[in-house]
C-alpha positions as CSV (number, residue, x, y, z in Angstrom):
1,M,241.6,-9.3,149.3
2,R,238.7,-10.8,151.2
3,I,235.2,-10.7,149.8
4,G,234.0,-8.4,152.7
5,D,236.9,-6.0,151.7
6,I,236.0,-5.9,147.9
7,A,232.3,-5.7,148.7
8,R,232.9,-2.4,151.2
9,Q,235.2,-0.9,148.5
10,A,233.2,-1.7,145.4
11,G,230.0,-0.8,147.4
12,V,228.3,-4.1,146.8
13,S,227.1,-7.0,149.1
14,T,229.0,-10.2,149.4
15,R,225.9,-11.6,148.0
16,A,226.3,-9.9,144.6
17,L,230.0,-11.1,144.6
18,R,229.0,-14.6,144.9
19,Y,226.3,-14.1,142.2
20,Y,229.0,-12.7,139.9
21,E,231.5,-15.7,140.3
22,E,228.3,-18.0,139.8
23,Q,227.8,-16.2,136.4
24,G,231.6,-16.3,135.4
25,L,231.8,-12.4,135.8
26,L,234.2,-12.5,138.5
27,T,236.8,-15.1,139.6
28,S,238.6,-15.8,143.0
29,A,241.4,-17.8,144.5
30,R,240.7,-19.8,147.6
31,S,242.5,-19.8,150.8
32,P,243.6,-23.0,152.5
33,S,240.4,-22.7,154.7
34,G,238.3,-22.0,151.6
35,Q,237.8,-18.3,151.9
36,R,237.5,-16.4,148.7
37,I,240.6,-14.3,147.8
38,Y,240.4,-11.7,145.1
39,P,243.1,-9.5,143.5
40,E,243.1,-5.5,144.0
41,S,241.8,-5.4,140.5
42,A,238.5,-7.0,141.6
43,V,237.2,-3.8,142.9
44,E,237.5,-1.9,139.5
45,R,236.0,-5.1,137.7
46,V,233.0,-5.1,140.2
47,R,232.3,-1.3,139.7
48,L,232.5,-2.0,135.9
49,I,229.9,-5.1,136.1
50,Q,227.9,-2.6,138.2
51,Q,228.1,0.1,135.5
52,L,226.8,-2.7,132.8
53,F,223.9,-3.9,135.0
54,T,223.1,0.0,135.5
55,A,222.9,0.2,131.6
56,G,220.4,-2.3,131.2
57,L,222.8,-5.4,130.4
58,P,221.7,-8.9,131.7
59,S,224.7,-10.9,133.2
60,R,224.7,-13.4,130.1
61,I,225.6,-10.3,127.8
62,I,228.0,-8.7,130.2
63,L,229.7,-12.4,130.0
64,Q,229.9,-12.0,126.5
65,L,231.3,-8.3,126.5
66,M,234.1,-9.1,129.2
67,P,236.6,-10.7,127.0
68,Y,236.6,-7.5,124.6
69,I,236.6,-5.4,127.8
70,D,239.7,-7.3,129.1
71,T,241.6,-7.2,126.0
72,G,240.6,-3.6,125.2
73,H,239.5,-4.5,121.4
74,G,236.1,-4.4,120.2
75,S,234.7,-6.1,117.1
76,P,231.7,-5.5,114.5
77,E,229.9,-8.3,116.6
78,V,230.3,-6.7,119.9
79,F,229.0,-3.5,118.7
80,E,226.1,-5.2,117.2
81,L,225.4,-7.0,120.4
82,M,225.1,-3.8,122.2
83,A,223.1,-2.1,119.7
84,A,220.7,-5.1,119.8
85,E,220.6,-4.7,123.7
86,R,219.7,-1.1,123.5
87,N,216.9,-1.9,120.8
88,R,215.8,-4.4,123.5
89,I,215.5,-1.5,126.0
90,T,214.2,0.9,123.7
91,A,211.1,-1.6,122.8
92,A,210.8,-2.2,126.7
93,M,210.5,1.7,127.2
94,A,208.0,1.7,124.5
95,D,205.9,-1.0,126.2
96,L,206.2,0.6,129.4
97,A,204.9,4.1,128.0
98,A,202.1,2.4,126.3
99,A,201.3,0.6,129.6
100,R,201.6,4.0,131.7
101,D,199.3,5.8,128.9
102,A,196.6,3.0,129.4
103,L,197.0,3.2,133.1
104,D,196.4,7.0,133.0
105,R,193.2,6.6,130.8
106,M,191.9,4.2,133.5
107,I,192.7,6.7,136.3
108,D,190.8,9.5,134.3
109,I,187.8,7.3,133.7
110,A,187.9,6.5,137.6
111,N,188.3,10.2,138.3
112,Q,185.6,11.3,135.8
113,P,183.4,8.6,134.9
114,T,180.9,8.6,132.0
115,P,177.9,6.5,130.9
116,E,179.9,5.5,128.2
117,H,182.6,3.8,130.6
118,C,180.4,2.9,133.6
119,P,177.2,1.3,133.1
120,A,176.0,2.5,136.5
121,L,175.9,5.9,135.2
122,R,173.5,4.8,132.4
123,E,170.0,5.6,132.2
124,P,168.2,3.5,133.2
125,P,171.1,1.3,134.6
126,W,171.9,-2.0,133.4
127,A,170.7,-4.9,135.9
128,P,173.1,-7.4,136.8
129,Y,173.6,-10.3,134.5
130,H,171.8,-13.6,135.8
131,P,172.6,-16.9,134.4
132,A,169.3,-18.3,135.1
133,Q,168.0,-15.8,132.5
134,A,170.2,-17.1,129.8
135,T,168.5,-18.5,126.5
136,A,168.2,-22.3,126.2
137,A,169.4,-22.1,122.8
138,D,172.8,-20.6,123.5
139,P,173.7,-20.6,127.3
140,T,176.9,-18.5,126.5
141,E,175.1,-15.8,125.2
142,A,174.5,-13.1,127.7
143,V,171.0,-11.7,128.4
144,L,170.6,-8.1,129.1
145,V,168.0,-6.8,131.4
146,R,167.2,-3.2,132.0
147,S,166.2,-2.5,135.7
148,G,162.4,-3.0,136.1
149,E,161.9,-4.9,132.7
150,A,161.9,-8.5,131.8
151,G,163.1,-10.3,128.5
152,T,166.1,-10.2,126.4
153,A,167.7,-7.3,124.9
């Protein structure tokens, strides 16, 4: 089968098939004119590769799994590898949930600002920082000036 036929039947792009070959996940023979020729079984293999990608596995892990898939025999190491990938995905999900929660807090603050979170709502509001008003002893120390007042805070 030619690359376009495999792509159509498996529901992927020809570019994806070339990538799978680059990664060692798929092999093809070459015609005398250099065109890729795949066995009929390539459609099923590509669909399996797609399922593994959908499961969150990177191509380097899929490559490690393929010999076990091809032979139909697992090992404790392959199950440990899959468990480690599941743990990696779980940790990434926790990180994303924490990021989402932090963004939710920021959205709430933006929708309902309070003086604690928004200096412009403070009474009296803080004046903008002016570098020229920093003390000579420590130029990195910020000088806070209330509107209408002079000096340091």
